[in-house]
Residue, then its C-alpha position, 0 to 999 in steps of 0.5 A: m407918604l407911604a403906600g397905604d399912608l393916606s394921613g396927608l391926602a388932604e394937603c395934597p394938591e393933586a388930590w385935591r385937583a382930582l377931587v374937583e374934576a370928578v365931581p358933576d357939577f360946574l366949579l368956577l372962579v371968577l375973578p372981580d370984573g366977572r372973568i373966569q379964571y377956573l373951569n373944573r370940566a369942558v362944557p358939552g360941546v365947547s373945549r375948557e380953553a375957549v371958556l377961560g378968560t370970558s366974562v361970565f356975563d356973556y353967557v347970562p341973559s342981558g335982563v339979568r346981567a345987572e342984578l348979577r353984576q350987583s351980586l357979585a360986587e356984594i360977594f366981594a364987598g363981604s356978603d355971605a354966599r348966595v343962592r340962585e337960578v341962572q339961565v345960561t347960554h353956552p357958546n356952542g348956543v345951547v341953553r340951559w338952566y344952572a342952580t348956583h351957590t356963590g361965595p368968596v375966596l378970601r385971602n388976607r380977610r379980603a375976598v380975591a375971587a368967587t367961587v361958583v357951583a352950577r348945577d345943571v337942572s334943565e331937566w327938573k325944569l322942563t319937569e316942572a314946567a310940564l308938571r305945572e303944564s298939567e296940573a293947568r291943563n287938568r284944571t282947565l278940564v275940571e273947571h270947565a267941565p259940563e257936570a259938576i265935579v266934587v272930590f272928597d276924602v273918603d277917611a275924613f269924609r269931606f270935598v278937598d277939591v269942587n269946581r265951579n259947576a258944583c259950587a253952581l249946582f249947590g248954590l255955594s261958594r267954593d270955600a263954604l262947600l269944602g268944609f261940607n260932606p256928601i251926606q249932609l247936601s242929601p236929603p235923609t232918605q232917597a227915592n227908593g227910601e234907603p237912607s242916604n247915609a247907608a246908600a252913600l257908604r254902599h256906593i263907596a264901597e264900590a268905588l273902594s273895590g275897584e268898579t266904577p258906580a254910576f247912579d241916580w241920587i237926591h241931592r238938596t241945594a243950599a236953598g232946600v231944593d231937591l235936585l235929582c242927579e246922575v252921580r259917578l264916582v271913581l277913586l283917584p291915585s294917590v300917595g296920601p290920603r283916599l280921594m275920590r272924584g265924583s262928577i254929579t250931573d242934574v238929570t232932573r229936567q232930562r227925567q221929567l222929558e222922559e217921563h213926558l216921552r213915556e207919556a207920550q207914547k201911551l198917547d200914541a198908543v191911545g190914539q192908535l186905538a181910538g183911531g182903530i175903534a172910533h168909527d165903529f163905536n160911533n155907528l153903535l152910539t147913533v143906533i143908540l141915540a137913534s133907538a132912545q129918540v124913537l122910543q121917547e118919541g112913542l111914549p106918553g108925557g107922563d110915562p116914567l120910561r121917559l126918564e129912562t130914555e134920557w138916561i140912555q141918550s145922555a149916557a150916549l152922549q157923553g160916550s161919543s165925548l169920550t171918542r172925540q177926545l180920544l180921537a183928539f189924539a189919534r190925529k196926526k194931521e194939521i186941525c181943519k181951521a176955518r172962521v167960525e163964530l164963537n157965540g154960535i158954537t156957545e149957544n148950541a152947546v148951552v142947548l146940549l149941555g143944560r140936559l147934561l147938568g142935572p138940576g142942581v146946576r144953572l148954565v148962564k152964558r153972556l154973548d159978546p153982542s159984537g160977535a166973537p169971530v176965531e179961525a179954528d176947527e168948530s167941531q174941536l171948539e165944541q169939544v173944547l167947551m163941553n169938557l170944561v162945562l162938565n168939569a165945571r159941574d164936577a166941581m160943584p157936587s152941591g150945586g152952583t152957576v156955570t157961566v160962559s161968555t165971550k168977549r171981544i178984548r182989544g189993548q190987552r196986555w200981558s206980564d212976561s210970564s203969561a202963556c199969552r204975551g204976543l197977543e193983542r187983539v184976541v177974542r175971550l171965551r170964558v168959562e167960570d164956576n163957583g165950585f171947590g176950586m184947586d190947590e196950587e199942586t193941582q193948577k201945576k198938573m192940571f194940564a198933564p196927561f191923564f192926570t184927574t183928581k176924579p175917582p176912578g170911573r169919572g174921567t179920563g184926565l184928557g179934558l184939560t189936556i185937549v183944552q190946551s191942545v186945540v187952543k194952541k193949536s188955534g194960535g190962542c193960548v190958555e190961563v186959569s185962576s183958581s183957588l180952593g173955595g173959591g170956584t175956578t175960572v178957565d180963559l181961552f183967548f183967540p187971536d180975532a179974525d177980524v183983526a189980524p187973519r192967519a197967513g195960509s189958513r184954510t176955509a175949506d169945508c171942515s164938517h168931515n170932522r163932525n162925524t169922528 
């Protein structure tokens, strides 16, 4: 063969040997019984001679030897080449993974040996396992995240992945949710009046620019319930479609608690103000009431000025009532409870209230003859009763009847949803009117501080709030029944003092409360 002439190189055994030896993969010739007849390169750490003559079955796990024997038998029987992955333990104890291609070596159309090309894929297997582990870890983090997480395709504008909390939030299965987009799960407009579509595009544009916007968003569930949510958007790394992750937290309850906190802070401010001026204001009212009474006693029975003095007394009493309401919030200490008789408190209140209700309102009392003993703050019970009766009067601008009654009830049973469950033997104080009543929306808010349906200057919105607070502090509960045009019934339930005296209750003199 002339120098530079490569035409006969393909028939040169040395060329083929050099080519085989240069291949980075392991090339083996295996006899039918599994013995290795040829190996192109040494295994790292082991000489080639140490491997020749040994059996391939010695290097594979015992669990796959039978399968490998079957594969070799089929190759020698004339089957096509086989491709598989196999774990191999080298003679020096090193374990590696190989992707193998096995085929027959034919002589006179009969397989006399098998060729095995083995490529070390251990690093790839480790990378693949690490990737699977990373994906499983990320999926676990997403699935068990406390917030709802969605991933949506920005261009197709649809969800492509969601976690189980997202399904729970929207009330949809995973498959159903993947057919939606964020706008379809939102009302037409947001809380600030901005159209949901325009607001969503604005926030998405912020995330596409590299920001991580966080904002409040109203989402609408499959059941049509609107939820106030806090949403955070972030653009995800992606070589394909532009993907964006949204983490969604339902903050409806949190915002309500924040609103309650603001109301509580208002009450603290009102209480501090009331506590600072209450005594001076009460002193002024005492002078006004006393002066009005002196004037009234000095006037003849038919004198028209007597009516004016009664109006002065009425206004002063209402001012005193308002002061006591404010002071109920100013007090930070426990109420001074003692055994009191609701019948007696009702009798005294009816006398006082009869002068305030006006000629068109009739006040009826029905008292339990067996008595109505409770443990409570007497002055606050008087205030509660006054609040309820005056509310009933205001609900009957054209006149009507207010009925105040007491009743001892034994063996009472409550529904599971009742605020009074747990109380069985109680004393009930009921104030009932035949006024215009309340709709369902008003009843949901009636105990909220500063909520009132009265026009400006006619109500503080504190009356029912104080009623509920006083009754709860006395160990009782409140039940209200009302309907538009059907009047209102307010039931106050207190533990019967004769049946279950409260542990640690005090019978100290609480007369000081009546001066504030």
